[in-house]
C-alpha positions in Angstrom: 0.0 -0.1 0.0 1.3 3.5 -0.8 -0.3 6.8 0.1 -1.5 8.8 -2.9 0.5 12.0 -3.6 -1.5 15.3 -4.4 -0.7 18.9 -5.0 -1.0 21.0 -1.8 -0.5 24.6 -1.0 2.6 26.1 0.4 1.7 25.6 4.1 0.7 22.1 3.6 -2.0 20.0 4.9 -2.9 17.2 6.9 -4.8 14.3 5.2 -7.2 12.1 7.1 -9.4 9.2 6.0 -10.7 6.0 7.4 -10.1 2.5 6.0 -12.4 0.0 7.8 -11.5 0.4 11.5 -8.1 2.0 10.8 -7.9 6.0 10.8 -5.0 7.4 8.7 -3.5 10.7 9.5 -1.0 11.9 6.9 1.5 14.8 6.9 1.5 16.3 3.5 4.1 18.9 2.5 6.8 16.7 1.0 8.3 19.7 -1.1 9.4 20.9 2.3 10.3 17.9 3.9 6.9 17.9 5.5 8.0 20.9 7.8 5.2 21.8 10.0 3.6 25.1 9.6 0.9 26.7 12.0 -1.8 25.4 9.5 -0.5 21.8 9.6 -0.4 21.9 13.5 -3.8 23.1 13.8 -5.1 20.4 11.4 -3.2 17.7 13.0 -5.1 18.4 16.4 -8.2 18.4 14.4 -7.3 15.0 12.7 -6.5 13.4 16.3 -9.8 14.7 17.5 -11.8 13.5 14.6 -10.2 9.9 15.2 -11.0 10.0 18.9 -14.7 10.9 18.2 -15.1 8.5 15.3 -17.0 5.4 16.7 -15.9 3.2 14.0 -12.2 4.1 14.2 -10.4 1.7 16.6 -6.7 2.7 15.8 -4.9 5.4 13.9 -1.9 5.2 11.7 0.3 8.4 11.4 2.4 8.5 8.4 3.8 11.1 6.0 3.8 11.6 2.1 7.1 11.6 0.5 10.5 10.3 1.2 10.8 11.9 4.8 8.8 12.0 7.8 9.4 15.6 8.9 12.2 18.0 9.2 10.4 19.5 12.1 8.8 23.0 12.8 9.1 25.5 10.0 10.6 27.8 12.4 10.3 31.2 10.4 6.5 30.3 10.3 6.0 28.8 13.7 8.6 30.7 15.9 6.4 33.8 16.3 3.7 31.7 17.9 5.8 29.6 20.2 5.3 30.0 23.9 1.6 31.0 23.3 -0.9 28.7 25.1 -3.6 27.0 23.1 -2.7 28.7 20.2 -2.5 25.8 17.7 -4.8 23.4 19.6 -8.2 24.4 21.1 -8.6 23.3 24.8 -11.1 20.7 23.9 -9.1 19.1 21.2 -6.7 15.9 21.4 -3.2 16.8 21.9 -1.3 14.9 19.2 1.9 14.9 21.4 -0.4 13.3 24.2 1.0 15.7 26.9 -2.2 17.7 27.9 -5.9 16.5 28.3 -8.2 15.5 27.1 -6.2 12.3 26.1 -7.0 9.9 23.4 -8.4 6.7 24.5 -7.6 4.5 21.4 -4.0 3.6 20.0 -1.8 5.3 17.5 0.8 3.4 15.4 3.5 5.7 13.7 5.3 4.8 10.4 8.4 7.0 10.0 10.9 7.3 7.2 14.0 9.4 6.2 14.4 12.5 8.1 12.7 12.5 11.4 13.6 15.5 13.4 12.3 17.3 16.4 8.4 17.2 16.5 8.7 14.1 14.4 10.4 12.2 17.2 8.0 13.6 19.7 5.0 12.6 17.8 6.3 9.1 17.1 7.2 8.8 20.9 3.7 9.8 21.7 2.2 7.1 19.7 2.0 3.6 21.0 3.9 1.7 18.4 6.4 2.8 15.9 7.5 1.2 12.6 10.5 2.8 11.2 12.2 2.5 7.7 15.9 1.6 7.8 16.7 4.9 6.2 15.5 7.1 9.1 17.8 9.9 10.5 16.6 11.1 13.8 17.7 14.3 15.6 16.1 16.2 18.6 18.1 19.4 17.6 16.3 22.2 19.4 19.4 23.1 21.5 21.1 24.0 18.2 18.5 26.6 17.6 18.3 28.1 21.2 15.1 26.5 22.3 14.1 23.3 24.1 12.0 20.4 23.0 8.5 21.1 24.5 6.6 18.1 22.7 7.5 15.5 25.2 11.1 14.5 24.2 12.5 15.6 27.4 10.2 13.2 29.2 9.7 10.2 26.9 13.3 10.0 25.9 14.4 9.6 29.4 11.6 7.0 30.1 12.6 4.9 27.2 16.4 5.1 27.2 17.5 6.4 30.7 18.9 9.5 31.7 22.4 9.3 30.2 21.1 7.7 27.0 18.7 10.6 26.5 20.9 13.4 27.4 23.5 12.2 24.9 21.1 13.2 22.3 18.9 15.8 23.9 22.0 18.0 25.0 24.0 17.8 21.6 21.3 17.6 19.0 23.3 14.9 17.4 21.7 12.8 14.7 21.2 9.1 15.3 20.3 6.1 13.0 17.5 3.7 13.2 19.6 1.0 14.9 20.3 3.4 17.8 16.6 4.4 17.9 15.7 0.7 18.0 18.2 -0.1 20.8 17.0 2.9 22.8 13.5 1.7 22.6 12.1 4.7 20.4 11.1 2.3 17.7 9.7 -1.1 17.7 10.0 -2.6 14.2 12.4 -1.5 11.4 11.4 -2.3 7.7 12.8 -1.6 4.2 12.4 2.0 3.1 8.8 2.2 1.5 7.5 -0.5 3.5 6.8 1.4 6.7 3.3 2.2 6.0 2.3 -1.3 4.8 3.7 -2.8 8.0 2.1 0.0 10.2 -1.2 -0.9 8.6 -0.9 -4.6 9.3 0.0 -3.8 12.9 -3.1 -1.4 13.2 -5.4 -3.9 11.7 -4.0 -6.6 14.3 -4.8 -4.1 17.1 -8.2 -3.2 15.5 -9.2 -7.0 15.6 -8.7 -7.0 19.4 -11.6 -6.1 22.0 -11.7 -2.2 21.8 -12.9 -1.9 25.4 -9.9 -3.9 26.5 -7.5 -1.9 24.3 -8.6 1.3 25.8 -8.5 0.0 29.4 -4.9 -1.3 28.8 -3.8 2.1 27.4 -5.4 3.9 30.3 -3.9 1.6 32.9 -0.3 1.8 31.4 -0.5 5.4 31.5 -1.6 5.5 34.9 1.6 3.6 35.8 3.8 5.8 34.0 2.4 9.0 35.2 1.4 8.0 38.9 3.4 4.8 39.5 2.7 1.1 39.7 0.7 1.3 42.8 -1.8 3.6 41.3 -2.2 1.4 38.3 -2.6 -1.7 40.6 -5.7 -0.2 42.5 -7.4 0.0 39.0 -7.0 -3.7 38.3 -10.1 -5.2 39.8 -12.6 -2.4 39.2 -11.5 -2.1 35.6 -11.7 -5.9 35.2 -15.2 -6.0 36.8 -16.3 -3.7 34.2 -14.8 -5.5 31.3 -16.3 -8.8 32.6 -19.9 -7.4 32.1 -19.3 -6.6 28.6 -20.4 -8.2 25.3 -16.9 -8.3 24.2 -16.0 -10.7 26.9 -18.6 -13.0 26.1 -17.7 -12.9 22.5 -14.1 -13.5 23.6 -15.0 -16.7 25.4 -17.3 -17.8 22.7 -14.6 -17.5 20.0 -12.1 -19.4 22.3 -14.5 -22.3 22.8 -15.6 -22.3 19.3 -12.0 -21.9 18.0 -12.8 -19.2 15.7 -11.8 -15.4 15.3 -13.6 -13.0 17.5 -15.9 -10.3 16.3 -15.8 -7.7 18.8 -18.2 -4.8 19.0 -16.8 -2.4 21.6 -19.5 -2.9 23.9 
């Protein structure tokens, strides 16, 4: 599967569409290495919000048109707006970087390729699974521009890689390759260039085939553990399981096991 290219204006656009239970969100400004403009940032938040509120969408795939995921923010266009609260996302919209409420309740798989800088890394770290092409080049280079990463890299790179490994790249802005990203836990699978979207779609379809209520509960509980510690997550085990046990999905899951067939979950 390959995403269809189309002509866009100078400020780019965010593409969105649903294929079955998979909601695709695409960065589309390939002539400028998908550098984010204010327009694209606003449209990205709108696309994530549309995914969250689409009852038929169970998982999203974030991808990019062209040979590169993104060179990061288009600073001449975005810099004048930086530091202004809620300027690029309404308070009731989903934060694509998953830092501020309201938080999405459904999973995102990211497919990245080529140059994946700054906000590109932060978006993929905010996703739940990352499929990376072997030609990826990563850099969290904000310190080279006199600013700091504010999309979550200072948090998630430390969570995934540990303090020293994170600071090695956060404090230098040095570029690193896909083998390093895999070793540090920033990406989960590596594929040949051009295959990343296909593989991300396969992963998304496997996730979409699972029980939606259980998937959302798993995301919520894992987030609780990361943010508030394991003890906080443990307190949710029994009440969450009690709710799930009363769902149609559990009955379908048991029936499919007994009957040795694929489950057909409805999310209720």
